FILUM-910743 format. One record per residue (C-alpha): residue number from 1; chain; x, y, z. Coordinates in Angstrom, 2 decimals. Example, Ala and Ser with C-alpha at 12.3 -4.5 7.8 and 13.67 -1.06 7.14 Angstrom:
# FILUM-910743
<pt seq="1" mol="A" X="12.30" Y="-4.50" Z="7.80"/>
<pt seq="2" mol="A" X="13.67" Y="-1.06" Z="7.14"/>
//
This chain:
# FILUM-910743
<pt seq="1" mol="A" X="-1.58" Y="-27.19" Z="-11.70"/>
<pt seq="2" mol="A" X="-2.94" Y="-28.05" Z="-8.28"/>
<pt seq="3" mol="A" X="-6.38" Y="-27.50" Z="-6.82"/>
<pt seq="4" mol="A" X="-6.38" Y="-25.04" Z="-3.92"/>
<pt seq="5" mol="A" X="-6.41" Y="-26.64" Z="-0.50"/>
<pt seq="6" mol="A" X="-8.14" Y="-25.34" Z="2.61"/>
<pt seq="7" mol="A" X="-4.85" Y="-23.88" Z="3.75"/>
<pt seq="8" mol="A" X="-4.69" Y="-21.75" Z="0.58"/>
<pt seq="9" mol="A" X="-8.19" Y="-20.22" Z="0.93"/>
<pt seq="10" mol="A" X="-9.68" Y="-18.64" Z="4.00"/>
<pt seq="11" mol="A" X="-13.05" Y="-19.93" Z="5.26"/>
<pt seq="12" mol="A" X="-15.82" Y="-18.41" Z="3.18"/>
<pt seq="13" mol="A" X="-13.45" Y="-16.78" Z="0.70"/>
<pt seq="14" mol="A" X="-15.13" Y="-16.36" Z="-2.69"/>
<pt seq="15" mol="A" X="-13.85" Y="-18.89" Z="-5.22"/>
<pt seq="16" mol="A" X="-15.82" Y="-17.11" Z="-7.98"/>
<pt seq="17" mol="A" X="-14.01" Y="-13.85" Z="-7.20"/>
<pt seq="18" mol="A" X="-10.58" Y="-15.50" Z="-7.25"/>
<pt seq="19" mol="A" X="-11.43" Y="-17.04" Z="-10.64"/>
<pt seq="20" mol="A" X="-12.55" Y="-13.65" Z="-11.97"/>
<pt seq="21" mol="A" X="-9.24" Y="-12.18" Z="-10.78"/>
<pt seq="22" mol="A" X="-7.40" Y="-15.05" Z="-12.54"/>
<pt seq="23" mol="A" X="-5.81" Y="-16.12" Z="-9.28"/>
<pt seq="24" mol="A" X="-7.65" Y="-19.42" Z="-9.69"/>
<pt seq="25" mol="A" X="-8.18" Y="-21.08" Z="-13.06"/>
<pt seq="26" mol="A" X="-11.69" Y="-21.87" Z="-14.29"/>
<pt seq="27" mol="A" X="-11.14" Y="-25.40" Z="-12.97"/>
<pt seq="28" mol="A" X="-10.13" Y="-24.09" Z="-9.57"/>
<pt seq="29" mol="A" X="-6.41" Y="-24.68" Z="-10.09"/>
<pt seq="30" mol="A" X="-3.69" Y="-22.65" Z="-8.43"/>
<pt seq="31" mol="A" X="-0.19" Y="-22.49" Z="-9.92"/>
<pt seq="32" mol="A" X="2.96" Y="-21.54" Z="-8.03"/>
<pt seq="33" mol="A" X="2.88" Y="-17.89" Z="-9.13"/>
<pt seq="34" mol="A" X="-0.79" Y="-17.49" Z="-8.23"/>
<pt seq="35" mol="A" X="-0.23" Y="-19.19" Z="-4.88"/>
<pt seq="36" mol="A" X="2.52" Y="-16.65" Z="-4.07"/>
<pt seq="37" mol="A" X="0.24" Y="-13.78" Z="-5.11"/>
<pt seq="38" mol="A" X="-2.65" Y="-15.12" Z="-3.04"/>
<pt seq="39" mol="A" X="-0.49" Y="-15.70" Z="0.05"/>
<pt seq="40" mol="A" X="0.95" Y="-12.20" Z="-0.23"/>
<pt seq="41" mol="A" X="-2.43" Y="-10.45" Z="-0.48"/>
<pt seq="42" mol="A" X="-4.01" Y="-12.63" Z="2.21"/>
<pt seq="43" mol="A" X="-1.18" Y="-11.88" Z="4.62"/>
<pt seq="44" mol="A" X="-1.49" Y="-8.17" Z="3.93"/>
<pt seq="45" mol="A" X="-5.25" Y="-8.44" Z="4.51"/>
<pt seq="46" mol="A" X="-4.52" Y="-10.02" Z="7.88"/>
<pt seq="47" mol="A" X="-2.15" Y="-7.20" Z="8.82"/>
<pt seq="48" mol="A" X="-4.73" Y="-4.57" Z="7.83"/>
<pt seq="49" mol="A" X="-7.62" Y="-6.32" Z="9.62"/>
<pt seq="50" mol="A" X="-7.11" Y="-4.57" Z="13.01"/>
<pt seq="51" mol="A" X="-7.47" Y="-1.17" Z="11.33"/>
<pt seq="52" mol="A" X="-10.63" Y="-2.25" Z="9.52"/>
<pt seq="53" mol="A" X="-12.10" Y="-3.73" Z="12.69"/>
<pt seq="54" mol="A" X="-11.32" Y="-0.52" Z="14.61"/>
<pt seq="55" mol="A" X="-12.96" Y="1.70" Z="11.99"/>
<pt seq="56" mol="A" X="-16.03" Y="-0.56" Z="11.74"/>
<pt seq="57" mol="A" X="-16.46" Y="-0.08" Z="15.49"/>
<pt seq="58" mol="A" X="-15.88" Y="3.66" Z="15.27"/>
<pt seq="59" mol="A" X="-17.92" Y="4.51" Z="12.16"/>
<pt seq="60" mol="A" X="-21.08" Y="3.28" Z="10.52"/>
<pt seq="61" mol="A" X="-19.67" Y="3.57" Z="6.98"/>
<pt seq="62" mol="A" X="-15.85" Y="3.59" Z="7.03"/>
<pt seq="63" mol="A" X="-13.97" Y="4.18" Z="3.79"/>
<pt seq="64" mol="A" X="-10.83" Y="2.38" Z="2.67"/>
<pt seq="65" mol="A" X="-8.91" Y="3.77" Z="-0.32"/>
<pt seq="66" mol="A" X="-6.66" Y="1.37" Z="-2.24"/>
<pt seq="67" mol="A" X="-4.22" Y="3.52" Z="-4.22"/>
<pt seq="68" mol="A" X="-2.37" Y="2.52" Z="-7.36"/>
<pt seq="69" mol="A" X="-4.75" Y="-0.41" Z="-7.26"/>
<pt seq="70" mol="A" X="-3.71" Y="-2.12" Z="-10.51"/>
<pt seq="71" mol="A" X="-6.06" Y="-5.06" Z="-10.98"/>
<pt seq="72" mol="A" X="-7.51" Y="-4.35" Z="-7.52"/>
<pt seq="73" mol="A" X="-6.56" Y="-7.72" Z="-6.03"/>
<pt seq="74" mol="A" X="-6.13" Y="-6.19" Z="-2.59"/>
<pt seq="75" mol="A" X="-9.31" Y="-4.10" Z="-2.68"/>
<pt seq="76" mol="A" X="-11.43" Y="-7.03" Z="-3.85"/>
<pt seq="77" mol="A" X="-10.06" Y="-9.41" Z="-1.24"/>
<pt seq="78" mol="A" X="-10.45" Y="-6.86" Z="1.57"/>
<pt seq="79" mol="A" X="-14.03" Y="-6.25" Z="0.52"/>
<pt seq="80" mol="A" X="-14.78" Y="-9.98" Z="0.23"/>
<pt seq="81" mol="A" X="-13.22" Y="-10.88" Z="3.58"/>
<pt seq="82" mol="A" X="-14.29" Y="-7.92" Z="5.71"/>
<pt seq="83" mol="A" X="-16.61" Y="-5.30" Z="4.23"/>
<pt seq="84" mol="A" X="-19.05" Y="-7.68" Z="2.51"/>
<pt seq="85" mol="A" X="-19.40" Y="-9.70" Z="5.69"/>
<pt seq="86" mol="A" X="-19.90" Y="-6.58" Z="7.81"/>
<pt seq="87" mol="A" X="-22.61" Y="-5.38" Z="5.41"/>
<pt seq="88" mol="A" X="-21.26" Y="-1.82" Z="5.46"/>
<pt seq="89" mol="A" X="-18.27" Y="0.29" Z="4.56"/>
<pt seq="90" mol="A" X="-16.79" Y="1.26" Z="1.20"/>
<pt seq="91" mol="A" X="-13.65" Y="0.27" Z="-0.69"/>
<pt seq="92" mol="A" X="-12.50" Y="2.83" Z="-3.28"/>
<pt seq="93" mol="A" X="-9.80" Y="1.81" Z="-5.76"/>
<pt seq="94" mol="A" X="-7.75" Y="4.49" Z="-7.52"/>
<pt seq="95" mol="A" X="-5.97" Y="3.45" Z="-10.72"/>
<pt seq="96" mol="A" X="-4.70" Y="5.42" Z="-13.73"/>
<pt seq="97" mol="A" X="-5.16" Y="2.74" Z="-16.41"/>
<pt seq="98" mol="A" X="-8.70" Y="2.84" Z="-17.85"/>
<pt seq="99" mol="A" X="-8.68" Y="-0.77" Z="-19.05"/>
<pt seq="100" mol="A" X="-8.00" Y="-2.01" Z="-15.50"/>
<pt seq="101" mol="A" X="-10.77" Y="0.21" Z="-14.12"/>
<pt seq="102" mol="A" X="-13.23" Y="-1.17" Z="-16.71"/>
<pt seq="103" mol="A" X="-12.35" Y="-4.78" Z="-15.87"/>
<pt seq="104" mol="A" X="-12.56" Y="-4.15" Z="-12.12"/>
<pt seq="105" mol="A" X="-15.98" Y="-2.51" Z="-12.44"/>
<pt seq="106" mol="A" X="-17.29" Y="-5.57" Z="-14.27"/>
<pt seq="107" mol="A" X="-15.92" Y="-7.94" Z="-11.64"/>
<pt seq="108" mol="A" X="-17.50" Y="-5.84" Z="-8.89"/>
<pt seq="109" mol="A" X="-20.89" Y="-5.88" Z="-10.67"/>
<pt seq="110" mol="A" X="-20.73" Y="-9.63" Z="-11.27"/>
<pt seq="111" mol="A" X="-19.73" Y="-10.22" Z="-7.63"/>
<pt seq="112" mol="A" X="-22.48" Y="-8.01" Z="-6.21"/>
<pt seq="113" mol="A" X="-19.88" Y="-5.75" Z="-4.54"/>
<pt seq="114" mol="A" X="-22.06" Y="-2.65" Z="-4.67"/>
<pt seq="115" mol="A" X="-20.02" Y="-0.68" Z="-2.15"/>
<pt seq="116" mol="A" X="-16.84" Y="-0.78" Z="-4.23"/>
<pt seq="117" mol="A" X="-15.95" Y="2.36" Z="-6.16"/>
<pt seq="118" mol="A" X="-13.36" Y="2.77" Z="-8.91"/>
<pt seq="119" mol="A" X="-11.70" Y="6.10" Z="-9.62"/>
<pt seq="120" mol="A" X="-9.70" Y="6.52" Z="-12.82"/>
<pt seq="121" mol="A" X="-6.72" Y="8.85" Z="-12.51"/>
<pt seq="122" mol="A" X="-3.49" Y="9.57" Z="-10.72"/>
<pt seq="123" mol="A" X="-3.26" Y="9.25" Z="-6.95"/>
<pt seq="124" mol="A" X="-2.22" Y="12.89" Z="-6.67"/>
<pt seq="125" mol="A" X="-5.38" Y="14.02" Z="-8.48"/>
<pt seq="126" mol="A" X="-7.88" Y="11.78" Z="-6.70"/>
<pt seq="127" mol="A" X="-10.38" Y="13.41" Z="-4.35"/>
<pt seq="128" mol="A" X="-12.66" Y="11.04" Z="-2.45"/>
<pt seq="129" mol="A" X="-13.91" Y="12.97" Z="0.53"/>
<pt seq="130" mol="A" X="-13.18" Y="11.58" Z="4.02"/>
<pt seq="131" mol="A" X="-11.05" Y="8.41" Z="4.01"/>
<pt seq="132" mol="A" X="-10.30" Y="6.32" Z="7.09"/>
<pt seq="133" mol="A" X="-7.75" Y="3.79" Z="5.83"/>
<pt seq="134" mol="A" X="-5.26" Y="4.14" Z="2.97"/>
<pt seq="135" mol="A" X="-3.54" Y="1.15" Z="1.39"/>
<pt seq="136" mol="A" X="-0.96" Y="0.99" Z="-1.38"/>
<pt seq="137" mol="A" X="0.41" Y="-2.39" Z="-2.41"/>
<pt seq="138" mol="A" X="3.54" Y="-2.10" Z="-4.57"/>
<pt seq="139" mol="A" X="2.74" Y="1.43" Z="-5.75"/>
<pt seq="140" mol="A" X="5.87" Y="2.01" Z="-7.79"/>
<pt seq="141" mol="A" X="8.61" Y="4.53" Z="-6.94"/>
<pt seq="142" mol="A" X="7.13" Y="7.95" Z="-6.06"/>
<pt seq="143" mol="A" X="3.52" Y="6.66" Z="-6.14"/>
<pt seq="144" mol="A" X="4.00" Y="5.55" Z="-2.53"/>
<pt seq="145" mol="A" X="4.87" Y="9.15" Z="-1.63"/>
<pt seq="146" mol="A" X="1.69" Y="10.24" Z="-3.43"/>
<pt seq="147" mol="A" X="-0.19" Y="7.73" Z="-1.27"/>
<pt seq="148" mol="A" X="1.27" Y="9.27" Z="1.90"/>
<pt seq="149" mol="A" X="0.27" Y="12.77" Z="0.80"/>
<pt seq="150" mol="A" X="-3.20" Y="11.45" Z="-0.15"/>
<pt seq="151" mol="A" X="-3.58" Y="10.02" Z="3.36"/>
<pt seq="152" mol="A" X="-2.70" Y="13.37" Z="4.91"/>
<pt seq="153" mol="A" X="-4.98" Y="15.30" Z="2.55"/>
<pt seq="154" mol="A" X="-7.91" Y="12.98" Z="3.37"/>
<pt seq="155" mol="A" X="-7.11" Y="12.81" Z="7.09"/>
<pt seq="156" mol="A" X="-6.79" Y="9.02" Z="7.13"/>
<pt seq="157" mol="A" X="-6.32" Y="7.45" Z="10.54"/>
<pt seq="158" mol="A" X="-4.50" Y="4.37" Z="9.20"/>
<pt seq="159" mol="A" X="-1.94" Y="3.99" Z="6.42"/>
<pt seq="160" mol="A" X="-0.70" Y="0.60" Z="5.16"/>
<pt seq="161" mol="A" X="2.08" Y="0.65" Z="2.56"/>
<pt seq="162" mol="A" X="4.17" Y="-1.95" Z="0.75"/>
<pt seq="163" mol="A" X="6.62" Y="0.17" Z="-1.28"/>
<pt seq="164" mol="A" X="8.09" Y="-0.95" Z="-4.59"/>
<pt seq="165" mol="A" X="10.83" Y="0.12" Z="-7.03"/>
<pt seq="166" mol="A" X="12.15" Y="3.02" Z="-4.95"/>
<pt seq="167" mol="A" X="14.43" Y="4.44" Z="-7.66"/>
<pt seq="168" mol="A" X="14.24" Y="8.19" Z="-7.05"/>
<pt seq="169" mol="A" X="16.83" Y="8.43" Z="-4.26"/>
<pt seq="170" mol="A" X="19.23" Y="6.05" Z="-6.00"/>
<pt seq="171" mol="A" X="19.39" Y="8.60" Z="-8.82"/>
<pt seq="172" mol="A" X="19.92" Y="11.44" Z="-6.36"/>
<pt seq="173" mol="A" X="22.63" Y="9.58" Z="-4.47"/>
<pt seq="174" mol="A" X="24.72" Y="9.21" Z="-7.63"/>
<pt seq="175" mol="A" X="25.69" Y="12.86" Z="-7.28"/>
<pt seq="176" mol="A" X="25.65" Y="13.07" Z="-3.48"/>
<pt seq="177" mol="A" X="29.00" Y="13.25" Z="-1.68"/>
<pt seq="178" mol="A" X="29.87" Y="13.42" Z="1.97"/>
<pt seq="179" mol="A" X="31.18" Y="11.51" Z="4.93"/>
<pt seq="180" mol="A" X="28.96" Y="8.48" Z="4.23"/>
<pt seq="181" mol="A" X="29.16" Y="8.25" Z="0.44"/>
<pt seq="182" mol="A" X="31.00" Y="4.92" Z="0.59"/>
<pt seq="183" mol="A" X="27.64" Y="3.44" Z="1.55"/>
<pt seq="184" mol="A" X="26.38" Y="3.99" Z="-2.00"/>
<pt seq="185" mol="A" X="29.54" Y="4.05" Z="-4.12"/>
<pt seq="186" mol="A" X="28.67" Y="0.91" Z="-6.12"/>
<pt seq="187" mol="A" X="25.47" Y="0.90" Z="-8.23"/>
<pt seq="188" mol="A" X="23.96" Y="-2.23" Z="-6.65"/>
<pt seq="189" mol="A" X="24.57" Y="-0.79" Z="-3.17"/>
<pt seq="190" mol="A" X="23.20" Y="2.57" Z="-4.30"/>
<pt seq="191" mol="A" X="19.95" Y="0.92" Z="-5.35"/>
<pt seq="192" mol="A" X="19.62" Y="-1.01" Z="-2.09"/>
<pt seq="193" mol="A" X="20.68" Y="1.89" Z="0.14"/>
<pt seq="194" mol="A" X="18.43" Y="4.27" Z="-1.79"/>
<pt seq="195" mol="A" X="15.42" Y="2.01" Z="-1.26"/>
<pt seq="196" mol="A" X="16.21" Y="1.63" Z="2.44"/>
<pt seq="197" mol="A" X="16.73" Y="5.37" Z="2.90"/>
<pt seq="198" mol="A" X="13.48" Y="6.11" Z="1.08"/>
<pt seq="199" mol="A" X="11.47" Y="3.96" Z="3.48"/>
<pt seq="200" mol="A" X="13.26" Y="5.32" Z="6.55"/>
<pt seq="201" mol="A" X="12.38" Y="8.86" Z="5.47"/>
<pt seq="202" mol="A" X="8.80" Y="7.85" Z="4.70"/>
<pt seq="203" mol="A" X="8.43" Y="6.49" Z="8.22"/>
<pt seq="204" mol="A" X="9.86" Y="9.67" Z="9.73"/>
<pt seq="205" mol="A" X="7.57" Y="11.77" Z="7.54"/>
<pt seq="206" mol="A" X="4.50" Y="9.94" Z="8.79"/>
<pt seq="207" mol="A" X="5.74" Y="10.30" Z="12.37"/>
<pt seq="208" mol="A" X="6.26" Y="14.04" Z="11.77"/>
<pt seq="209" mol="A" X="2.54" Y="14.21" Z="10.98"/>
<pt seq="210" mol="A" X="1.48" Y="12.49" Z="14.17"/>
<pt seq="211" mol="A" X="1.40" Y="8.83" Z="13.16"/>
<pt seq="212" mol="A" X="2.79" Y="5.98" Z="15.20"/>
<pt seq="213" mol="A" X="4.75" Y="3.89" Z="12.68"/>
<pt seq="214" mol="A" X="5.58" Y="0.20" Z="12.66"/>
<pt seq="215" mol="A" X="7.83" Y="-1.31" Z="9.95"/>
<pt seq="216" mol="A" X="7.83" Y="-5.09" Z="9.55"/>
<pt seq="217" mol="A" X="8.25" Y="-7.87" Z="7.01"/>
<pt seq="218" mol="A" X="5.19" Y="-8.38" Z="4.82"/>
<pt seq="219" mol="A" X="5.64" Y="-12.08" Z="4.16"/>
<pt seq="220" mol="A" X="8.38" Y="-14.59" Z="3.41"/>
<pt seq="221" mol="A" X="10.89" Y="-13.66" Z="0.71"/>
<pt seq="222" mol="A" X="9.74" Y="-16.69" Z="-1.27"/>
<pt seq="223" mol="A" X="6.47" Y="-14.83" Z="-1.91"/>
<pt seq="224" mol="A" X="7.83" Y="-11.33" Z="-2.61"/>
<pt seq="225" mol="A" X="11.23" Y="-9.60" Z="-2.73"/>
<pt seq="226" mol="A" X="9.50" Y="-6.25" Z="-2.16"/>
<pt seq="227" mol="A" X="8.76" Y="-7.19" Z="1.38"/>
<pt seq="228" mol="A" X="8.74" Y="-4.14" Z="3.65"/>
<pt seq="229" mol="A" X="5.41" Y="-3.27" Z="5.28"/>
<pt seq="230" mol="A" X="4.90" Y="0.23" Z="6.71"/>
<pt seq="231" mol="A" X="1.87" Y="0.57" Z="8.97"/>
<pt seq="232" mol="A" X="0.91" Y="3.88" Z="10.55"/>
<pt seq="233" mol="A" X="-1.82" Y="4.92" Z="12.95"/>
<pt seq="234" mol="A" X="-2.46" Y="8.59" Z="13.66"/>
<pt seq="235" mol="A" X="-2.43" Y="9.67" Z="17.29"/>
<pt seq="236" mol="A" X="-1.78" Y="13.43" Z="17.05"/>
<pt seq="237" mol="A" X="-1.54" Y="16.21" Z="14.50"/>
<pt seq="238" mol="A" X="2.23" Y="16.62" Z="14.46"/>
<pt seq="239" mol="A" X="5.52" Y="15.52" Z="15.99"/>
<pt seq="240" mol="A" X="8.22" Y="18.24" Z="15.88"/>
<pt seq="241" mol="A" X="10.97" Y="15.84" Z="16.98"/>
<pt seq="242" mol="A" X="10.29" Y="13.45" Z="14.08"/>
<pt seq="243" mol="A" X="10.18" Y="16.38" Z="11.66"/>
<pt seq="244" mol="A" X="13.58" Y="17.53" Z="12.90"/>
<pt seq="245" mol="A" X="14.97" Y="14.00" Z="12.43"/>
<pt seq="246" mol="A" X="13.56" Y="13.85" Z="8.88"/>
<pt seq="247" mol="A" X="15.14" Y="17.18" Z="7.96"/>
<pt seq="248" mol="A" X="18.46" Y="16.30" Z="9.64"/>
<pt seq="249" mol="A" X="18.78" Y="12.96" Z="7.83"/>
<pt seq="250" mol="A" X="17.80" Y="14.43" Z="4.46"/>
<pt seq="251" mol="A" X="20.40" Y="17.18" Z="4.88"/>
<pt seq="252" mol="A" X="23.20" Y="14.86" Z="6.04"/>
<pt seq="253" mol="A" X="22.67" Y="12.39" Z="3.19"/>
<pt seq="254" mol="A" X="21.88" Y="15.01" Z="0.56"/>
<pt seq="255" mol="A" X="18.77" Y="13.22" Z="-0.75"/>
<pt seq="256" mol="A" X="15.10" Y="12.91" Z="0.13"/>
<pt seq="257" mol="A" X="11.81" Y="12.12" Z="-1.66"/>
<pt seq="258" mol="A" X="11.03" Y="15.37" Z="-3.48"/>
<pt seq="259" mol="A" X="7.25" Y="15.11" Z="-3.07"/>
<pt seq="260" mol="A" X="7.52" Y="14.73" Z="0.69"/>
<pt seq="261" mol="A" X="10.23" Y="17.36" Z="1.05"/>
<pt seq="262" mol="A" X="8.27" Y="19.96" Z="-0.92"/>
<pt seq="263" mol="A" X="5.08" Y="19.25" Z="1.02"/>
<pt seq="264" mol="A" X="6.91" Y="19.62" Z="4.34"/>
<pt seq="265" mol="A" X="8.10" Y="23.14" Z="3.60"/>
//
């Protein structure tokens, strides 16, 4: 167990918070798994920073919603690094498991993070009022689609997604036949192609609703195998060409995320 070095923590980053999140031990140690977790969340925080900076300039009290928050690592670190230092803005974490909400509320109280909110329930059922930035780190399978629909419902300007466990389309592809079905004939290829197709369609869906979409690597594969980062910024209300491409691809392949497809109609 090694003590964290300056290269592991950002200047001014709260050691007490990282201990409360069990990223650091009580003695300040950082094991290999925790180091990977910390690097992953810090890198994501860096990628989201331009959106937070832009909204802090545009609004007095911007709101960031972290969906499928789990233990709220991302929400806490974003608040610690950006919102606490700015002295304004709110981070709202949405999570279905009550025990995680209870623990997160205690950490927020102990940390003095009085502009953090915790909402117990499913992403699809959450209603927060206006939201400026939506994040979802490893929201599993269709929860990422729920996050996209949440962003549209709440008119978010920025959406930052790291999808995980995209299993829905792999199941659909098992019965899909056509000119390209050799691409998913074997189960391992079906899982990989299904995950790739899911994210391609998610990007097109966001573009269809007026977002400019950038898809990049989150961090090195040594830190996470679920490594695709989808970042979207809204510039207009709709994009008919992207909608046509979404519908064309879904029809040609014979599979598409059901939540997105039903909401598009």
